[in-house]
C-alpha positions in Angstrom: 2.6 -7.4 4.5 5.0 -4.5 3.4 4.5 -3.3 -0.1 6.4 -0.4 -1.9 5.2 0.4 -5.5 7.1 3.1 -7.4 5.5 5.0 -10.5 5.7 8.4 -12.4 8.6 7.6 -14.5 8.7 7.8 -18.5 11.0 9.7 -21.2 11.4 12.9 -20.6 13.8 15.6 -22.2 16.9 16.9 -21.1 15.8 19.9 -18.8 12.5 18.4 -18.4 10.5 17.2 -15.0 9.0 14.4 -13.2 7.2 13.4 -10.3 7.8 10.1 -8.9 5.1 8.5 -6.5 5.7 5.9 -4.2 2.9 4.1 -2.4 3.6 2.1 0.7 1.4 -0.5 2.3 1.9 -2.5 5.6 3.8 0.4 7.3 3.5 4.1 7.9 6.1 6.6 6.2 5.5 8.8 8.6 7.1 7.1 11.3 10.7 6.3 9.3 12.9 7.8 7.5 12.3 7.5 4.0 14.5 7.5 1.1 14.8 7.4 -2.8 17.4 5.7 -4.4 18.4 5.1 -8.1 20.3 2.7 -10.1 21.6 3.5 -13.4 23.1 1.1 -16.0 26.4 -0.6 -14.8 26.5 1.0 -11.7 25.4 0.7 -8.1 22.5 2.0 -6.7 22.8 5.4 -4.8 20.9 7.6 -2.5 19.0 10.3 -4.0 17.4 12.2 -1.2 15.6 11.6 2.0 13.3 12.5 4.5 13.0 12.3 8.0 10.2 11.0 10.0 7.6 13.1 10.6 8.4 14.4 13.7 11.3 15.9 12.2 10.9 15.9 8.2 14.3 17.5 7.7 15.5 16.4 4.4 18.7 15.4 2.6 20.0 15.6 -0.9 23.0 14.3 -3.0 25.1 17.2 -3.9 24.2 16.8 -8.0 20.4 17.2 -7.6 20.2 19.8 -4.8 18.1 22.8 -5.9 16.3 20.6 -8.8 14.7 17.4 -7.0 12.3 17.7 -3.9 11.4 15.1 -1.8 8.2 15.2 0.2 5.5 13.0 1.8 1.8 12.7 2.5 1.1 10.9 5.2 -2.7 10.5 5.2 -2.0 8.9 1.7 1.0 7.0 3.2 2.7 8.1 -0.2 6.4 9.8 -0.8 7.2 11.8 -3.7 10.2 13.0 -5.4 9.6 15.9 -7.7 12.6 16.2 -10.5 13.2 19.4 -12.2 15.7 20.1 -14.7 16.8 16.7 -15.5 20.0 15.6 -17.2 20.5 12.4 -19.3 23.1 11.0 -16.8 20.0 10.9 -14.2 18.6 8.1 -16.4 18.1 5.1 -14.0 15.6 3.3 -12.3 14.2 5.0 -9.2 13.4 3.4 -5.9 11.9 4.0 -2.6 12.4 2.3 0.9 13.6 3.4 4.1 17.0 5.5 4.8 19.9 3.2 5.0 20.2 3.3 8.7 17.2 1.2 8.8 17.2 -2.3 7.6 15.3 -2.3 4.1 11.8 -3.5 3.2 11.7 -5.6 0.4 12.7 -3.2 -2.6 9.9 -2.5 -5.1 10.4 -3.0 -9.2 11.1 0.7 -9.3 10.2 3.1 -11.9 12.2 3.8 -15.3 13.1 7.4 -15.7 14.9 7.8 -19.2 16.2 11.4 -20.0 17.0 11.8 -23.6 16.3 14.0 -26.7 
């Protein structure tokens, strides 16, 4: 059974950093293109970053986070990470992981809340 469990969110001041984790079960994150998404209040879920399957491992970032966020993966732990630096208040959202959008998504996890506020 597939399961995605996000963790690592919390309250952080503007300019601060967080590292999010996505622990996967039931499939290998190395075998697919994985992504982080976020959904802010009253907004649609948007793609933040993705990383291709381990035969490529190329990455993509939405323009607003380039240079500040880094997506990575540890295949042995079957976990995907998102390092977020220099966080901005407008990046307050629930952050989710799943396959990239050209795949049929697995069931969504609960996400992890990131709140950027003084």
